[in-house]
C-alpha positions, -999 to +999 in steps of 0.1 A: +332+166-374+324+164-410+347+176-440+341+184-468+341+145-484+309+138-461+335+118-436+330+123-404+357+121-379+361+125-333+365+157-318+385+144-287+378+118-259+370+117-221+381+090-196+352+096-165+353+081-135+307+078-141+283+095-166+269+119-144+258+157-158+282+169-138+314+145-152+299+155-184+294+188-184+327+197-169+344+175-199+320+193-232+331+227-205+371+216-208+357+207-250+348+244-259+379+260-234+400+246-264+384+263-296+394+294-302+370+321-306+332+319-301+324+318-330+338+287-334+308+265-320+299+230-331+262+235-347+258+201-338+260+169-309+255+133-315+250+112-281+229+082-280+200+096-256+218+098-228+195+127-210+221+129-189+255+139-215+220+158-230+217+178-207+246+188-203+254+190-239+223+218-238+242+236-207+275+235-222+266+245-262+229+260-258+231+267-302+242+240-307+207+212-326+209+180-305+204+149-327+201+109-314+219+088-332+207+064-356+218+032-340+208+039-311+171+049-316+170+014-337+189-004-310+159+011-286+131+001-306+144-037-308+146-035-270+115-020-262+095-035-287+071-062-272+068-085-303+086-079-337+061-071-362+062-039-333+099-033-340+093-039-373+068-007-380+090+013-359+117+007-377+092+018-406+085+053-394+116+066-381+129+053-418+104+072-430+114+103-404+154+099-416+136+102-459+124+137-447+153+144-431+169+173-454+134+190-459+131+194-424+165+214-421 
């Protein structure tokens, strides 16, 4: 979550036996069941680009926007870049996109 003082907070944590989509789905369904009203749903879900988690979030919270953690995007760009120059170029482009974000909403 996000507070009025611009601080983030976690809604919950879960220990799972493996990172399969059905486990993520079950965990998210349990989280959803704790919300007392259908009107209380997350507007945004932030993940680490794990497609199984992203699929589960889309199933359980279909109206929530799906965002990917900036740290993980930059980390993956570094790992996927064949050269340092390619990495720097990817980071520059990503930061340009992030700078436009407020205007995209």
